[in-house]
Wavefront OBJ file of the C-alpha trace (Angstrom):
o trace
v 15.030 -52.294 -15.110
v 12.732 -55.071 -15.567
v 8.916 -55.168 -14.964
v 6.566 -58.073 -14.678
v 3.476 -56.579 -13.181
v 1.593 -53.367 -11.978
v 1.791 -53.908 -8.474
v 4.151 -51.891 -6.321
v 6.832 -54.817 -6.256
v 6.289 -55.576 -9.782
v 9.732 -54.259 -10.896
v 13.437 -54.913 -10.182
v 14.278 -51.660 -8.465
v 11.018 -52.056 -5.916
v 12.170 -55.611 -5.225
v 15.698 -54.680 -4.673
v 14.811 -52.005 -2.085
v 12.475 -54.413 -0.486
v 15.107 -57.021 -0.246
v 17.686 -54.612 1.084
v 15.248 -53.417 3.829
v 14.502 -56.928 4.920
v 18.247 -57.557 5.300
v 18.958 -54.330 7.310
v 16.009 -53.541 9.509
v 16.157 -56.650 11.761
v 19.440 -55.084 12.867
v 19.159 -51.406 13.147
v 16.555 -48.881 14.349
v 14.025 -47.375 12.079
v 15.889 -44.038 11.922
v 19.218 -45.677 10.999
v 17.549 -48.223 8.575
v 15.973 -45.057 6.696
v 19.270 -43.231 6.656
v 21.000 -46.493 5.086
v 18.224 -47.075 2.678
v 18.229 -43.366 1.505
v 21.964 -43.350 1.088
v 22.004 -46.729 -0.827
v 19.256 -45.768 -3.227
v 20.091 -41.908 -3.394
v 20.382 -41.895 -7.230
v 16.837 -43.654 -7.730
v 15.259 -40.997 -5.346
v 16.919 -38.125 -6.974
v 15.528 -39.355 -10.240
v 12.125 -39.696 -8.907
v 12.250 -36.126 -7.594
v 13.486 -34.888 -10.769
v 10.376 -36.578 -12.516
v 8.032 -35.159 -10.127
v 9.394 -31.643 -10.903
v 9.191 -32.006 -14.522
v 5.618 -33.298 -14.384
v 4.649 -30.457 -11.971
v 6.206 -27.796 -14.194
v 4.485 -29.178 -17.086
v 1.225 -29.482 -15.276
v 1.036 -32.995 -16.353
v 0.586 -34.241 -12.677
v -2.496 -32.372 -12.399
v -4.039 -33.920 -15.607
v -2.938 -37.393 -14.392
v -4.568 -36.916 -10.970
v -7.487 -35.411 -12.342
v -8.001 -38.477 -14.603
l 1 2 3 4 5 6 7 8 9 10 11 12 13 14 15 16 17 18 19 20 21 22 23 24 25 26 27 28 29 30 31 32 33 34 35 36 37 38 39 40 41 42 43 44 45 46 47 48 49 50 51 52 53 54 55 56 57 58 59 60 61 62 63 64 65 66 67
């Protein structure tokens, strides 16, 4: 994954998700679009959930939020 900035769309993955959403949402309902997006990017979402669990388990999330 490449990054080029600190903004929400400053990396390849976020840009890919945004482009994917722009392609499908004009043609489907929000509910169906969400199902499609979550199915398409399931692996990424699972990785984010795992990272969150690790941070919470190590209490680092609390420290990050505190600072």
